[in-house]
Structure formats: C-alpha cells, structure tokens
N, C-alpha and C positions, 0 to 999 in steps of 0.2 A: 504493501497500500505507500511505504512511505518512497519509493520509486517513482512509482505511478504518481503521486502528488508532485513531486519533483520534475520527473518529464513532463507534468500537464502543463507545469508554472514556466517552464523553458520554451514549450513549444506557444503560448499566448504569450508571451514577451518577443517569439520571434515573431509573429504575426503581427503581432502593433510596432514595434519597428520596424519590420518590413513594410508596412501599411503605410507609415507617420513620413517614412523617407523615398516611396515611390512617390506619392501625391503631397508635399507637406501643407500645400495650399487650399487642400480640402480637407482640412483637419483645423476647427477653428481652436481645439486646445488639445493639442500635441499629448499634453501630462495626462490627462482624461485616458486617450487611446492606448498609451502605454499602461496605465491602470487595468482598464476595463478589457485588455487583452489577457493579462493573466490570471483576472479575477474570472473571468468566465470561463477559460480552459478548465482552472483548478473547481469549477462548478460542476462545468461538463464532464470532468471524471471523475467527481465523486458520485453522482448522478448512477454514470454510465455504470460506474464501480459496484452500485447497490443494487441495480438493473441486475448486470451479467457477473457477481458473483468473483470468485480467485482465478486466477487463471488464464483471464482474456486481456492482458495486459495491449496488445496490439489494437483491441479494437476499444478497449477504454482508452488508448492515445489518439484513436482518428475519431471519436465521439470526442474529445474536448478537443480537439482543432477543430471541429465544424462548428463547435458553440464557439468558440474566440473569433472564429471566421463571421462567424454568423453577427454576433454583438459587436465586433467590431466597423464591420460595414454600417451599422444604422449613424453610428458616431461621421459616415461622410459624407461630406456637403457636396450636393448637385453645384457644378457651377453657375454661376447668376448669366441670366438670359442675356441676349444681343439686344442694344437698342435697336428699336422702332422706329424707320424714316416715316415721318407723315409727311406729306405734301398738304398744302391751303389749297382751298376749294377756286382762288381767286384774287 
C-alpha cells in the first residue's frame, strides 16, 4: 500500500508538472494544478485499492493516473475568443 501511494503521488505530480509546462498560459493558478495532480492521484489510488484489493498495483496506478488527468484537465482554461469585427450600417 505504501509504494502504491508513493507511486500515485509521483504520477500525479508528473501529470500536473507536464500540464503546467506544456500550456502554462492556460493555467491561471499553476500552484493549484501542482497540488491537485498528486491529491487527485492519491484519492484515485486509494479508491482503486479499496475496490480492487491487494495484488492489482498496475490497475491501481492506472486508475490513479486517470483520476489525476481528469481533475487537472478541469483546471485547464479555454483560450479567449478572437475579437469580432463589426461594420457599421452606414
């Protein structure tokens, strides 16, 4: 259990770090993303461990990775729309 938790935290931190380095302008608060990644991965790992039981380390880490990616992606901000050009009627 200990190594699965450490592995989940490392995976979550890797996801958050990669996301904030890949698109830094899309994350308004990078510290929030760097905290959300490991926390989400740990939560996903604990839930997967409770559901699957012992002996499923690969599946537990896969679920932890998926939960981390899903929650970090919720922090991803869409780009601002391009300004519209309007023309007067006369």
